C-alpha positions as CSV (number, residue, x, y, z in Angstrom):
1,M,99.2,143.2,75.8
2,S,95.8,142.3,74.1
3,N,95.9,141.5,70.5
4,S,94.3,143.2,68.0
5,Q,92.2,142.2,65.1
6,W,92.7,142.7,61.5
7,A,89.4,144.5,60.1
8,S,89.5,142.5,56.7
9,R,91.3,140.0,54.9
10,L,92.6,142.8,52.6
11,G,93.6,144.9,55.2
12,F,95.5,142.2,56.1
13,I,96.9,141.2,53.1
14,L,98.4,144.8,52.4
15,A,99.5,145.4,55.9
16,A,101.7,141.9,55.4
17,A,102.7,142.3,52.0
18,G,103.8,145.9,52.8
19,S,106.0,144.6,55.5
20,A,107.4,142.0,53.5
21,V,107.6,144.2,50.4
22,G,108.8,147.6,52.3
23,L,112.4,148.9,51.4
24,G,112.9,144.7,50.8
25,A,112.3,144.9,46.8
26,I,112.9,148.6,46.3
27,W,116.4,149.1,48.1
28,K,118.1,145.7,48.7
29,F,116.3,143.1,45.9
30,P,118.2,145.7,42.9
31,Y,121.7,145.9,44.4
32,V,121.8,142.7,45.7
33,A,120.5,140.9,42.4
34,G,123.5,143.3,40.9
35,Q,126.0,142.2,42.5
36,N,125.3,138.6,42.6
37,G,125.0,139.0,38.2
38,G,120.9,139.2,37.4
39,G,119.2,137.0,35.7
40,A,120.2,133.5,37.4
41,F,120.1,135.3,41.0
42,L,116.5,136.5,40.2
43,L,115.1,132.9,39.0
44,L,117.1,131.1,41.9
45,T,115.2,133.9,44.4
46,F,111.5,133.7,42.6
47,A,112.1,130.0,42.6
48,L,112.9,129.9,46.3
49,I,110.5,132.7,47.1
50,F,107.7,130.9,45.8
51,S,108.6,126.9,47.2
52,L,110.5,127.6,50.6
53,G,109.2,131.0,51.0
54,L,105.5,130.4,50.7
55,C,105.3,127.4,53.0
56,L,107.7,129.0,55.8
57,L,105.7,132.1,55.6
58,L,102.6,130.0,55.8
59,V,103.5,128.2,58.7
60,E,104.9,131.2,60.8
61,M,101.4,132.7,60.3
62,A,99.8,129.9,61.5
63,I,102.3,129.6,64.8
64,G,100.7,133.0,65.7
65,R,97.4,132.5,64.6
66,A,97.0,128.7,66.8
67,A,98.9,130.7,69.8
68,Q,96.7,133.6,69.5
69,R,100.6,134.9,71.7
70,G,103.3,136.8,70.6
71,A,106.4,134.8,69.6
72,L,107.9,134.3,73.3
73,R,104.9,132.7,73.9
74,A,103.6,131.0,71.2
75,F,106.4,128.1,71.2
76,A,105.4,127.4,74.9
77,A,101.9,127.5,74.2
78,L,102.1,124.7,71.4
79,G,105.1,122.8,72.4
80,P,107.7,121.4,75.0
81,R,109.9,124.7,77.0
82,G,113.1,124.7,75.3
83,W,111.3,125.3,72.0
84,S,110.7,129.3,73.1
85,L,114.1,129.4,72.3
86,L,112.9,130.2,68.9
87,G,110.7,133.3,70.1
88,W,114.0,134.5,71.2
89,W,116.1,133.9,68.4
90,G,113.6,135.2,66.2
91,V,113.0,138.7,68.9
92,V,116.7,139.0,68.7
93,G,117.2,138.8,64.6
94,G,114.1,141.4,64.7
95,F,115.8,143.8,67.3
96,V,118.8,143.7,64.7
97,L,117.3,144.0,61.4
98,F,114.6,147.1,63.0
99,S,118.6,148.7,64.2
100,F,120.3,149.2,60.5
101,Y,117.0,148.4,58.7
102,S,116.4,152.3,60.9
103,V,119.3,153.2,58.8
104,V,118.2,152.7,55.4
105,G,114.5,154.1,56.4
106,G,116.4,157.5,57.6
107,W,118.0,157.6,54.5
108,T,114.7,158.2,52.9
109,L,113.4,160.0,55.6
110,A,116.2,163.0,54.2
111,Y,115.6,162.1,50.8
112,V,111.7,163.3,51.0
113,L,113.6,166.8,51.8
114,K,116.2,166.3,49.3
115,A,113.4,166.2,46.6
116,F,111.3,169.0,48.3
117,D,114.5,171.7,47.4
118,G,115.4,169.7,44.0
119,S,118.8,169.7,44.7
120,I,119.3,165.7,44.0
121,V,116.9,165.9,40.5
122,T,119.9,166.1,38.1
123,T,120.8,163.7,35.6
124,D,124.7,163.8,37.1
125,G,125.9,160.5,38.3
126,E,129.1,161.6,39.9
127,R,127.6,164.6,41.0
128,L,124.4,162.2,42.9
129,G,126.6,159.9,44.5
130,A,128.7,163.0,45.9
131,I,125.5,164.3,47.6
132,F,124.8,160.7,48.7
133,G,128.0,159.8,50.1
134,A,128.6,163.2,51.8
135,F,124.9,162.8,53.5
136,T,126.2,159.8,54.8
137,A,129.2,160.2,55.8
138,D,127.9,163.2,57.9
139,P,127.3,162.0,61.6
140,V,124.7,164.3,62.5
141,H,122.3,163.9,59.8
142,S,122.8,160.4,59.6
143,V,122.3,159.7,63.4
144,A,119.5,162.3,62.9
145,A,117.7,160.3,59.8
146,L,118.0,157.2,62.1
147,A,116.1,159.1,65.0
148,A,113.5,160.6,62.8
149,F,112.5,157.2,61.3
150,V,112.4,155.1,64.4
151,G,110.4,157.8,66.1
152,L,107.9,157.8,63.5
153,T,107.6,154.0,63.8
154,L,107.0,154.2,67.2
155,A,104.1,156.6,66.6
156,V,102.5,154.7,64.1
157,V,102.5,151.3,66.1
158,L,101.2,153.7,69.5
159,G,98.5,154.2,67.1
160,G,97.4,150.5,66.9
161,V,97.2,147.4,64.7
162,Q,93.7,148.9,62.5
163,K,93.9,152.5,62.6
164,G,98.1,152.9,61.7
165,I,99.2,150.1,59.6
166,E,96.3,148.9,58.0
167,A,94.8,152.3,57.2
168,A,98.1,153.2,55.7
169,S,98.8,150.1,53.7
170,K,95.5,149.6,51.6
171,V,95.6,153.7,50.4
172,L,99.2,153.8,49.8
173,M,100.6,150.5,48.9
174,P,98.6,150.1,45.4
175,L,99.8,153.8,45.3
176,L,103.8,153.1,45.3
177,F,102.7,150.2,42.6
178,L,101.3,153.0,40.1
179,L,104.2,155.1,40.1
180,M,106.7,152.6,40.2
181,L,105.1,151.7,36.6
182,V,105.2,154.9,35.3
183,L,108.6,155.3,36.8
184,I,110.1,151.4,34.9
185,V,108.7,153.4,31.7
186,R,110.6,156.4,31.3
187,G,114.0,154.2,32.3
188,L,113.3,151.5,30.1
189,T,113.5,154.1,27.2
190,L,116.6,155.5,28.5
191,P,119.2,155.4,26.0
192,G,121.6,152.0,27.0
193,A,118.7,151.0,29.0
194,A,118.0,147.6,27.1
195,Q,121.6,146.8,28.7
196,G,120.5,146.9,31.9
197,L,117.3,145.0,30.7
198,R,119.4,142.5,29.7
199,S,121.4,141.8,32.7
200,F,118.5,141.5,34.8
201,L,116.8,139.1,33.1
202,A,119.6,137.0,31.1
203,P,120.4,134.4,33.2
204,D,124.1,133.2,33.8
205,F,123.6,130.1,35.4
206,G,127.7,129.3,35.1
207,A,127.7,131.9,37.9
208,L,125.8,130.2,40.5
209,H,128.0,128.8,43.6
210,A,126.7,128.1,47.5
211,A,127.2,131.7,48.8
212,V,125.3,133.1,46.2
213,V,122.1,130.5,47.1
214,I,122.6,131.2,50.4
215,D,122.6,135.2,49.1
216,A,119.4,134.1,47.3
217,L,117.5,132.1,49.8
218,G,117.9,135.1,52.7
219,L,117.1,137.9,50.0
220,A,113.9,135.6,49.9
221,L,113.5,135.3,53.5
222,F,114.1,139.2,54.0
223,S,111.4,139.9,51.5
224,L,109.1,138.0,53.0
225,S,109.8,139.1,56.8
226,T,109.9,135.5,57.7
227,G,112.1,133.6,59.6
228,I,112.0,135.8,62.5
229,G,108.9,135.7,63.8
230,A,107.3,138.8,62.5
231,M,104.8,137.2,60.4
232,L,103.8,135.3,63.4
233,V,102.8,138.3,65.4
234,Y,100.9,139.3,62.6
235,G,99.2,135.5,62.1
236,S,98.3,136.8,65.9
237,Y,95.9,139.2,64.9
238,V,94.3,136.9,61.9
239,G,90.2,136.0,62.9
240,P,88.9,132.9,62.1
241,E,86.7,134.5,58.4
242,I,90.4,134.7,57.3
243,D,91.8,132.3,54.4
244,L,95.0,132.2,55.7
245,P,96.4,130.0,52.6
246,R,95.1,132.3,49.9
247,S,96.4,135.3,52.0
248,A,99.7,134.0,52.3
249,A,99.3,133.3,48.4
250,W,98.7,137.1,47.6
251,V,101.7,137.9,49.9
252,V,103.8,136.2,48.1
253,A,102.5,136.7,44.8
254,L,102.9,140.9,45.5
255,T,106.4,140.3,47.3
256,T,107.4,138.8,43.6
257,L,105.5,141.5,42.0
258,A,107.0,144.5,44.0
259,S,110.7,142.7,43.6
260,V,110.4,142.5,40.3
261,L,109.3,146.0,39.8
262,G,111.9,146.9,41.6
263,G,114.2,145.5,39.7
264,L,113.2,146.9,36.6
265,M,113.1,150.4,37.9
266,V,116.4,150.7,39.4
267,L,118.9,148.4,36.9
268,P,117.8,149.7,33.3
269,P,118.8,153.0,34.6
270,V,121.6,151.6,36.5
271,F,123.4,151.0,32.3
272,A,121.9,154.0,30.7
273,L,123.4,156.3,33.5
274,G,127.2,154.7,33.0
275,M,126.6,153.3,36.4
276,S,127.3,150.1,38.1
277,P,124.9,147.7,39.3
278,A,127.3,146.3,42.2
279,Q,127.0,150.2,43.6
280,G,126.2,148.9,47.1
281,P,123.5,149.9,49.7
282,G,122.8,153.3,48.1
283,L,122.0,152.3,45.2
284,S,118.3,153.2,44.5
285,Y,119.3,156.5,46.0
286,M,121.7,157.8,43.3
287,V,119.6,156.0,40.6
288,M,116.3,157.1,41.1
289,P,116.7,160.7,41.4
290,A,118.7,160.5,37.9
291,V,115.3,159.1,36.1
292,F,113.1,162.1,38.3
293,A,115.1,164.7,36.0
294,F,114.2,162.7,32.3
295,L,110.4,163.6,33.5
296,P,107.8,166.4,33.3
297,A,107.5,168.2,36.7
298,G,110.8,165.7,37.9
299,Q,110.8,167.3,41.1
300,V,107.2,166.9,41.9
301,F,107.9,162.5,41.0
302,A,111.0,162.6,43.3
303,V,108.8,163.9,46.3
304,L,106.2,161.1,45.6
305,F,108.0,159.0,45.2
306,F,110.8,159.1,48.0
307,V,107.0,159.7,50.2
308,L,105.7,156.3,49.1
309,L,109.1,155.1,49.7
310,A,109.0,156.0,53.0
311,V,105.8,155.0,53.9
312,A,106.5,151.5,52.5
313,A,109.9,151.4,54.9
314,L,107.4,152.1,57.4
315,T,104.9,149.2,56.6
316,S,108.6,147.1,57.3
317,S,109.9,148.5,60.2
318,I,106.1,148.2,62.2
319,S,106.2,144.9,61.7
320,M,109.9,144.9,63.4
321,L,108.8,147.0,66.3
322,E,105.5,144.9,66.8
323,L,107.8,141.4,66.4
324,V,110.1,142.9,69.3
325,A,107.0,145.1,71.3
326,A,104.4,142.5,70.7
327,S,106.6,139.6,72.2
328,L,108.3,140.7,75.1
329,G,105.1,142.7,76.4
330,D,102.9,139.5,75.9
331,R,105.7,137.4,77.9
332,F,106.2,139.8,80.6
333,G,102.9,141.5,81.1
334,W,104.4,144.7,79.9
335,R,101.9,147.8,78.2
336,R,101.9,148.1,74.9
337,G,102.9,151.9,75.2
338,P,105.9,151.2,77.4
339,V,107.2,148.6,75.9
340,S,107.4,150.0,72.6
341,I,109.2,153.3,73.8
342,A,111.7,151.1,75.8
343,V,112.5,149.2,72.1
344,A,112.8,152.4,69.9
345,V,115.3,153.9,72.1
346,L,116.9,150.9,72.1
347,V,117.0,150.3,68.2
348,L,118.1,154.0,68.5
349,L,121.3,152.8,70.1
350,A,122.1,149.8,68.8
351,G,121.7,151.1,65.4
352,T,123.9,154.5,65.5
353,P,126.8,152.7,65.0
354,A,125.2,150.9,61.8
355,A,124.9,154.6,60.6
356,L,128.4,155.9,61.3
357,S,129.6,152.8,59.4
358,F,129.4,154.8,56.5
359,G,131.6,157.8,57.3
360,I,133.4,158.2,60.8
361,W,133.3,154.6,62.1
362,N,134.1,152.9,58.4
363,G,137.3,151.8,59.0
364,W,135.5,149.3,62.2
365,R,135.3,145.9,60.0
366,I,134.4,142.7,61.1
367,G,135.4,139.8,58.5
368,G,136.1,142.8,56.1
369,R,132.1,144.1,56.8
370,T,131.3,147.3,57.7
371,L,129.0,147.5,60.7
372,F,126.3,148.0,58.5
373,E,127.0,144.8,56.0
374,A,127.9,142.6,59.1
375,M,124.4,143.6,60.8
376,D,122.7,142.5,57.8
377,Y,124.4,139.8,57.2
378,L,124.2,138.2,60.0
379,V,120.1,138.2,59.8
380,S,119.4,137.7,56.1
381,N,122.3,135.0,55.4
382,I,122.0,133.7,59.4
383,M,119.2,134.3,61.7
384,L,116.5,134.2,58.7
385,P,117.3,130.6,57.1
386,L,117.6,128.9,60.5
387,G,115.0,130.6,62.3
388,G,113.0,129.9,59.2
389,A,114.5,125.9,59.9
390,G,113.0,126.0,63.2
391,I,110.3,127.0,62.9
392,A,109.0,125.2,60.0
393,L,110.4,122.2,62.2
394,F,108.8,123.3,65.4
395,A,105.2,123.7,63.0
396,C,105.6,120.5,61.0
397,W,106.3,118.0,63.7
398,V,106.0,119.6,66.8
399,A,103.0,121.6,67.0
400,W,101.1,119.8,63.7
401,P,97.8,119.0,64.8
402,Q,97.3,123.1,66.0
403,V,98.7,124.2,62.5
404,R,96.7,122.5,60.4
405,R,93.7,123.8,62.1
406,A,95.0,127.1,61.9
407,L,95.9,126.3,58.4
408,G,91.9,125.5,58.0
409,A,92.1,122.1,58.1
410,A,88.5,120.8,60.0
411,E,88.8,119.0,63.0
412,G,89.9,114.8,62.8
413,A,89.9,115.3,58.8
414,A,93.0,113.9,57.0
415,D,95.7,115.9,55.7
416,G,94.7,116.7,52.0
417,A,97.7,117.3,49.3
418,G,97.5,120.9,50.2
419,L,98.4,120.3,53.6
420,R,100.4,117.5,52.9
421,A,102.8,119.3,50.2
422,V,103.4,122.4,52.9
423,R,104.6,119.9,55.6
424,I,107.1,118.2,53.3
425,V,108.6,121.4,52.2
426,A,108.5,123.1,55.3
427,G,109.3,119.9,57.6
428,I,112.2,118.5,55.3
429,V,113.1,119.9,52.0
430,A,113.1,123.5,53.6
431,P,115.9,122.4,57.2
432,A,117.8,120.3,54.4
433,I,118.7,122.7,51.9
434,I,119.1,125.4,54.3
435,L,122.0,122.6,56.2
436,A,123.1,121.6,52.9
437,L,124.1,125.4,51.5
438,W,125.6,125.7,54.7
439,V,128.0,122.9,54.2
440,A,128.4,123.8,51.0
441,N,129.1,126.8,52.0
442,L,131.7,126.7,54.5
443,R,133.8,123.8,52.3
444,G,133.9,126.3,49.7
């Protein structure tokens, strides 16, 4: 499988940011922040994104750029054979992530249709909750939506990096940001929204404990799509003319901005409408339609929002399919088209139990969690942090000469302050914090 190249630095940044933002900022960030108390969790997550997250993202991209291979061959190309297990860890994590994430992507596609017929544009919170509950509990509709989303992701990936990912990201991601600003302004003017704003921004550091910090770390890495090799694949498409550190900083900045906007867009209206911020994965789908009902031409805004949200979801799912398919194709010499189709079919099969866990399989639990929640926990709280630590250790202590060149350091030059900081944070601080959190959480 031959590597493609990004046509421009802007295209790479927007595509990588699109992968990072996706539904993470708009779907997951608001409800996880709401469940964990808002302000203190918010500050902690952003601190982790700008420190550990940035360094882990940077070294992961650098491994891909240095190796110019998929995740399964990149580690073997730059270090001893045993490290290739990290590639398999990432591919499995990406597969599981793509499987349950596609369920949410399917919800988004379904809500595009519901916005067109106007059935969700109402200020009745109970009705919106009932609509969402009935849809996700319906096995036919939920699995059909899942299949449609996986099929769309496959179609974009088969279109190629430049024609598919880059073209969509350049045009539609900025439009989504603008629409979010409009919705934030309207949501903040609703009666009672100020309480939601205080809940989102006012910190309560007494609510923090090891499990919450692990949730914050998992959300930070989930938001950046780092820790399983997705950004490694994107980095393998980066040519020598692109400034990798600056591009990574832009990706982090855009991800953080999108997360703040997502929280401001969803959480204040939650309180204005008398809903609970701990509503769970369906929070955004129950809240946002009510905001549209308060806008002139609300149905038009609803259609536009869910179309753009679907595009944002696709930018993330594309990176997941790229991770799995590109890595397998590169490792075994399989052609891009057939391996992408095979992975998409397997994702559909694996995602079906997660889709049914909101309805007929809701009683099937793993550690008290539904199948959807168990898949999310496995990836966000286990595979992403441990994978990120492993990638960082490999980059900083096994393949540092190649990684530092990929970061732009001249051959034979001494490490500057920036490179030393990246190596210390990614290679020492991040693994130590992850290990300490796990020990504290197990004891607690």
